[in-house]
DOTORVEX-977188 format. One record per residue (C-alpha): residue in one letter; z, y, x. Coordinates in steps of 0.5 Angstrom, whole numbers, padded with zeros to 4 digits, always signed. Each point is the difference from the previous one (the first is absolute). Example, Ala and Ser with C-alpha at 12.3 -4.5 7.8 and 13.67 -1.06 7.14 Angstrom:
2
A+0016-0009+0025 S-0002+0007+0002 
//
This chain:
421
M-0085-0147-0351 N-0005+0000+0004 R+0002+0000+0008 N-0005+0005+0001 S+0003+0005-0005 T+0003+0006+0003 R+0008+0000+0000 A+0004+0006-0003 G-0001+0006+0005 R-0006-0003+0004 G-0007+0002+0000 L-0003-0005+0003 P-0001-0008-0001 R+0003-0004+0005 P-0006-0002+0004 A-0003+0007+0000 L+0007+0002+0003 W+0000-0005+0006 V-0007+0002+0001 A+0002+0007+0000 L+0006-0001+0005 S-0005-0004+0005 V-0005+0005+0000 F+0006+0005+0002 V+0003-0004+0005 G-0006-0001+0003 A-0002+0007+0000 G+0007+0002+0003 A-0001-0005+0006 F-0007+0002+0001 F+0002+0007+0001 V+0006-0002+0004 A-0005-0004+0005 G-0005+0006+0000 S+0005+0005+0001 R+0002-0004+0007 A-0007-0001+0001 G-0001+0003+0007 E+0007+0000+0002 P+0001-0004+0007 H+0004-0007+0000 R+0007+0001+0001 G+0004-0005+0004 P+0007-0001+0000 I+0005+0006+0002 A+0003-0005+0005 V+0001-0007+0002 P+0006-0004+0002 N+0002+0001+0008 P+0001-0007+0002 E+0004+0002+0006 A+0005+0004-0005 A+0007+0000+0001 A+0006+0003-0003 P+0003+0007+0003 V+0006+0000+0004 E+0005+0005-0003 S+0006+0003+0003 T+0005+0006-0001 I+0001+0005+0006 A+0004+0006-0001 G+0000-0001-0007 V-0008+0001+0000 R-0004-0006-0002 H-0005-0003+0005 V-0006-0004-0002 T-0004-0004+0006 H-0006-0004-0002 S-0004-0005+0004 A-0006-0001-0005 A-0002+0003-0007 P+0000-0005-0006 E-0007+0002-0002 I-0006+0003+0004 A-0004+0005-0003 V-0007-0001-0002 I-0004+0007+0002 D-0005+0002-0005 S-0006+0003+0004 N-0003+0002-0007 F+0000+0007-0003 P+0006+0000-0005 S-0003+0000-0007 R+0007+0002-0003 P+0005+0005+0001 A+0003+0000+0007 R+0004+0004+0005 L-0003+0002+0007 L+0006-0002+0005 F-0004+0002+0007 F-0006+0003+0002 E-0002-0002+0007 G+0007-0002+0001 R+0003+0007-0002 P+0005-0001-0006 A-0002+0003-0007 N+0006+0004-0003 P+0000+0000-0008 R+0000+0006-0005 P+0003+0000-0006 Q-0007+0001-0004 G-0002-0007+0003 D-0004+0001+0005 V+0002+0000+0008 L-0001+0004+0006 T-0003-0002+0007 L-0004+0003+0005 D-0007-0001+0002 G+0001-0001+0008 A-0003+0007+0001 G+0005+0004-0003 G-0002+0000-0007 V+0004-0001-0006 L-0002-0005-0005 S+0003-0002-0007 V-0002-0007-0002 D+0001-0002-0008 P+0002-0007-0002 R-0008-0001-0001 M-0001+0001+0007 R-0003+0007-0001 V+0000+0004+0005 H+0001+0008+0000 R+0001+0005+0006 V+0006+0004-0001 W+0000+0008+0003 A+0005+0002+0004 D-0002+0007+0004 V+0004-0002+0007 E-0004+0005+0004 G-0003-0005+0005 R+0007-0004+0001 Q-0001-0007+0001 I+0004-0004-0006 A+0003-0006+0002 S+0004-0002-0006 V+0000+0001-0007 A+0004-0001-0006 A+0001+0003-0008 A+0004+0006-0001 P+0003+0003-0006 D-0005+0003-0005 D-0006-0003+0003 G+0001+0002+0007 L+0000-0003+0006 W+0004-0001+0006 L-0004+0000+0007 V+0002-0002+0007 T-0004+0003+0005 G-0002-0003+0007 D+0004+0005+0003 G+0006-0002-0004 E+0001+0006-0005 V+0001-0002-0007 L-0004+0004-0006 L+0002+0000-0007 V-0007+0002-0003 G-0001+0002-0008 R-0004-0002-0005 D-0005+0005+0002 G-0001-0003+0007 G+0004+0006+0003 V+0006-0001+0005 D+0006+0002-0003 V+0005-0002+0005 S-0001-0001+0007 L+0006-0003+0004 P+0002-0004+0007 G+0000-0007-0001 A+0007-0003+0000 F-0003-0005+0006 D-0005+0002+0005 Y-0005-0004-0004 S+0001-0003-0007 V-0003-0004-0005 V+0002+0002-0008 A+0001-0004-0006 S+0002+0003-0007 D+0004-0002-0006 R-0001+0001-0007 E+0003+0007+0000 G-0005+0002+0006 R+0006+0000+0005 A-0003-0001+0007 W+0003-0005+0004 L-0001+0000+0008 V+0000-0005+0005 R-0002+0000+0007 S-0008-0002+0001 H-0002-0005+0005 E-0007+0003+0001 H+0003+0005+0005 L+0005-0002+0006 V+0005+0005+0001 F+0004+0000+0007 R+0006+0004-0003 P+0007-0002+0001 E+0005-0001-0006 F+0007+0000+0001 G+0006-0002-0005 A-0002-0001-0008 T-0007+0002-0002 P-0002-0002-0007 L-0005-0005-0001 L-0003+0003-0006 V+0000+0007-0003 R-0001+0003-0007 L-0003+0006-0002 D+0001+0004-0006 A-0006+0003-0005 E+0000+0006+0005 G+0000-0004+0006 E+0007+0001+0002 A+0003-0006+0003 E+0006-0002-0005 A+0002-0007+0002 T-0001-0005+0006 L+0001-0007+0000 G+0001-0006+0005 S+0001+0001+0007 G-0005+0000+0006 L+0000-0005+0005 I+0002+0003+0007 P-0003-0005+0005 R+0003+0000+0007 D-0006+0003+0003 F+0001+0006-0005 L-0006+0003+0001 L-0003-0005-0004 A+0004+0002-0006 H-0006+0002-0004 L-0004-0007+0001 A+0007-0004-0002 S+0000+0003-0007 S-0007+0002-0002 G-0003-0004-0005 R-0002+0000-0007 I+0003+0001-0007 A-0001-0001-0007 V+0004+0003-0006 T+0002-0002-0007 D+0005+0004-0005 S+0006-0003+0004 V-0002-0004+0006 I-0003+0002+0007 Y-0004-0006+0003 Y+0000+0001+0008 A-0005-0004+0004 P+0002+0002+0008 F-0006+0000+0004 I+0002-0005+0006 R+0005-0004-0004 D-0001-0006-0004 E+0004+0003-0006 V-0001+0003-0007 V+0006+0004-0002 A+0002+0002-0007 L+0005+0006-0001 S+0003+0003-0006 T-0001+0008-0001 S+0007+0000+0002 G+0000-0003+0006 D+0002-0007-0001 T-0004-0005+0004 L-0002-0005-0006 W-0003-0006+0004 V-0004-0001+0007 T-0005-0005+0000 R-0004-0003+0006 R-0006-0005+0000 G+0000-0003+0007 L-0005+0004+0004 P+0000-0001+0007 Q-0002+0007+0003 S+0006+0003-0003 T+0004+0005+0005 A+0007+0001-0001 E+0000+0007+0003 P-0006+0003+0005 R+0001+0001+0007 F-0003+0002+0006 E-0002-0005+0006 I-0005+0000+0006 N-0006-0005+0000 D-0004+0000+0007 G+0003+0007+0002 E-0002+0003-0007 P+0005+0003-0005 M-0001-0004-0007 I+0004+0000-0007 D+0002-0007-0002 Y-0001-0001-0007 A-0006-0003-0005 P-0002+0003-0007 V+0003-0004-0006 N+0000+0004-0006 L-0006+0004-0002 G+0001+0002-0007 I+0004-0001-0007 A-0002+0001-0007 V+0003-0002-0007 G-0005-0003-0004 P-0001+0001-0008 D+0003-0007+0000 G+0007+0003+0003 L-0001-0004+0006 L+0000+0002+0007 Y-0006+0000+0004 V+0001+0000+0008 L-0006+0001+0005 S+0002-0003+0006 V-0003-0003+0007 P+0001-0008+0000 G+0002+0000+0007 F-0002+0002+0007 T-0007+0002-0002 T-0004+0006-0003 E-0006-0003-0003 E+0003-0003-0006 G+0005+0002-0006 R+0005-0003-0004 L+0002+0002-0007 D+0007-0002-0003 V+0002+0001-0007 V+0008+0001-0001 D+0004+0000-0006 A+0003+0007+0000 E+0007-0003-0003 T+0002-0005+0004 G-0004+0001+0007 H-0003-0007-0001 L-0007-0002+0003 V-0005-0002-0006 R-0006-0001+0003 T-0004+0002+0006 A-0007+0000+0003 E-0004+0001+0006 L-0005+0005+0000 P-0007+0001+0004 V+0001+0007+0003 P+0007+0004+0002 L-0002+0006-0004 P-0002-0002-0007 T-0002+0003-0007 L+0004-0004-0005 A+0002+0001-0007 A+0004-0004-0005 D+0000-0001-0008 E+0006-0001-0004 E-0001-0008+0000 G+0001+0001+0008 R-0007-0002+0002 V-0002+0003+0006 Y-0007+0003+0002 L-0003+0001+0006 L-0004+0006-0001 D-0006+0004+0004 E+0002+0007+0001 F-0007+0002+0001 R-0001-0002-0007 L+0006+0004-0002 L-0003+0006+0003 T-0007+0000-0003 G+0004+0000-0007 V+0002+0007+0002 P-0004+0005-0004 P-0005+0004+0004 V+0003+0007-0001 E+0006-0003+0003 R-0003-0003+0006 L+0002+0003+0007 P-0005+0005+0002 F-0002+0001+0007 Q+0004+0005+0004 A-0003+0007+0001 F-0005+0001+0006 D-0004+0006+0002 L-0004-0003+0006 E-0006+0003+0005 L-0006-0004-0001 L-0003-0001+0007 G-0007+0002+0002 E-0002+0004-0006 G+0002+0007+0002 G+0007+0001-0002 D+0000-0003-0007 R+0006-0003-0003 M+0002-0005-0005 S+0006+0000-0004 L+0003-0005-0005 H-0002+0004-0006 S-0007+0003+0002 G-0006-0002+0004 R-0003+0003+0006 A+0003+0007-0002 G-0003+0004+0006 A-0007-0003-0002 G+0002+0002-0008 R-0001-0007-0002 V+0006-0002-0005 G+0001-0007-0001 R+0004-0003-0005 K+0007-0001+0000 C+0003-0006+0003 Q+0006-0004-0002 P-0001-0008+0001 S+0005-0005-0001 M+0003-0003+0006 R+0004-0006+0001 F+0006+0001+0005 R+0004-0006+0003 R+0006+0000+0003 A+0000-0005+0007 S+0003-0006-0001 K+0005+0000+0006 M+0007-0001+0001 M+0001+0006+0005 I+0005+0005+0000 S-0001+0007+0002 S+0005+0004+0004 S+0002+0007-0001 
//
């Protein structure tokens, strides 16, 4: 039989089959190359750290403590915009809290609530808070919002943007995170310094139910010898999963994993030199001062299930540090130094970290959702008492201008300052 003849069940001679297969493979390679054309070159996610050392573990009162001197890897921060789905972790240093829909909630630094999806598309979320300043945001049940105002008030906002519940906060000033069921977890905020004495047993965390009522407390707040500084001693940030709350205190080199039943699962430390065991008052050149330094600024759970902790690398406020921690063991996976203390960061499922330009994110907000100018009605000088308002031209002269709603960029000052109240 001729070798070029067809076999049973085959419709092409063998040479023709090889030609067709070659064309198909070539076309597939061309398609893959074409689909990646224009995608920026991606380097490694991390590189080995030549100064790496094994962590030291010990058990204290039944709790596992992990102490590190250096991470096994150094994270390589990608300055290109993500070309694949990613999760926003921090916006200008503010942690982003995830929602069940897959997007995250954060603040724009001017009191506006932002929703950012895995493609880094930004939308504004409406909340009619009647002029209150918003200091913290998290997801609530039924597409609602948990908000903490600048006065420490806790608001439960419904899907329509209206306030359903308004109640005093569990602490003078707090930040909020939420679990998958939409329950709010509150911890003392480090953005306000409160001089209020606390005595005895005080909770570290407070959980609110879907109606805003306190239903559980977790942990114990630290009461320092200078008890007026109890709020500062226990302030920090938290990240919440289904069964674990991760607490990063503001002034101590710690990350603590707590079960929802109140058990401490592990405590990890990274050898940061500015850690303060407890704050205290002191007199310096005749002036009263508080002896402390900032350590942890934020904590978030990435799409890869790892913890991302934003910290200050030492006695400086000009740079930042990002630590990636195994959520199960507390082991430090990788670390990176950042050129700014309050960065905008995202991570994808592979663990690649992106340093983003927040201005580029905000310019992606649809024009109809951008913040308008505040309403004004001003008298024009030298023109016979004419007036100008936001929605009109010179009303007294009868000349009506077009409605003005420009896009504005707001930037939170990159300072490690704490206001007192």
